N, C-alpha and C positions, 0 to 999 in steps of 0.2 A: 133380519129375519129371512130364513131360507124359504124358498118357494117349494111347494109340494112336488114330488117327482111325477112326471107325466110320461108314463110308459109309451103311450100312443105316439107322442111327439118324438120320443127317443127312437122308436121303431121307424118312424117316418124319416128321421135324420139318417139313420143307417141305410135305408133304402135309397134315399136321394144321394147320399155320399157314394154309394156303390154305383149308382147310375151315372154320376158325374165322372167317376173313374173310367167307366166304360166309354162315355162320350169323349173324354180326353184321349183315351187310347185310340178311338176311332176317328179322331180329329174332327169331331162334330162340334165346332167352336160355338155355334149358336146355342146348342144344347148345354154346353158347359156353362155358358152365361146364365141361361134360364135356371138350371139346377143350382148354380152358385147363389143366385138371388134367393132361392127358396131356403138355402142353408143359412144365409144372413137373416132371413125372417125367423127361422127356427131359433137362431141364437138370440134374437130380440125377444121372442116369446118365452124362452126358457134359458136365461143367462147362466143358470147353475149347471147347465149341461157341460160347460167347459170346452166348447168347440174351439179348435185351433183355427180361428177365423182367418188369420193371416195366410195360411196355406191356400184356402179356397179363394180368397181375394186375389192372391198372386196368380192362381190358375185362371181366374176370370180376366185379369189384366193380360195375361199371355194370349188368351183367346181373342180379346179385342185387338191385340197387335196383329194376330194372324188374319183378322178380318179387315185390317187396315184402318182401324178406328183408334188412332193414337191418343186423342183427347180422353176417350173413355178408358183406355188402358192406364193412363196417368192417374185417373181418379181411383181406380182399383189398386194400382201399385202404391199410391199414397195411403190408401186405407189398409193395405197389407202391412206396410211399414209401421203404421200406427198400432195395428193389432199386435204385431211382433214386439214392439217396444212395450206395450201394455203387459204382454205375457212375460217379457223379460224382467219386469219389476219383481215378479215372484221368483224367477230363476235367472239371476244376472248373466250367467254364461250362455244361456240358450239364445238361439235365433240370430246371433251375430253374423254368421255367414249369409243367412237369408236376407237380412237387412242390407248388408253390403252389396249383394247381388242385385237386389231391387233398386238400390240407389244408383248403381251403374246402369241398369236398364233405363231408368228414368232420365239419366243424363244423355243416353243415346237417343231418346225420343224427343228431348227438348230442342 
């Protein structure tokens, strides 16, 4: 059963996504994490939105690395790999390079 479209939540996603891009560009790592968490919540509230969650989780992992929080980075890198693999089931050739890069980053943190 499909959930009804929630325009308000979609608009919030776009606003938060754009703010996260700005925070990433400005190297405001704490803000990247805060905004990324909200994107994860929006995805849980409206899974039909089709958010490429792996991208945002990867960015959150990168922000944690920059803050020196390796354990937290690993959590989000693992989540990103999982999200990419889930998305890959629908399109088998997608996300291969992203998964490989994240696995290499995780090896470097271990």
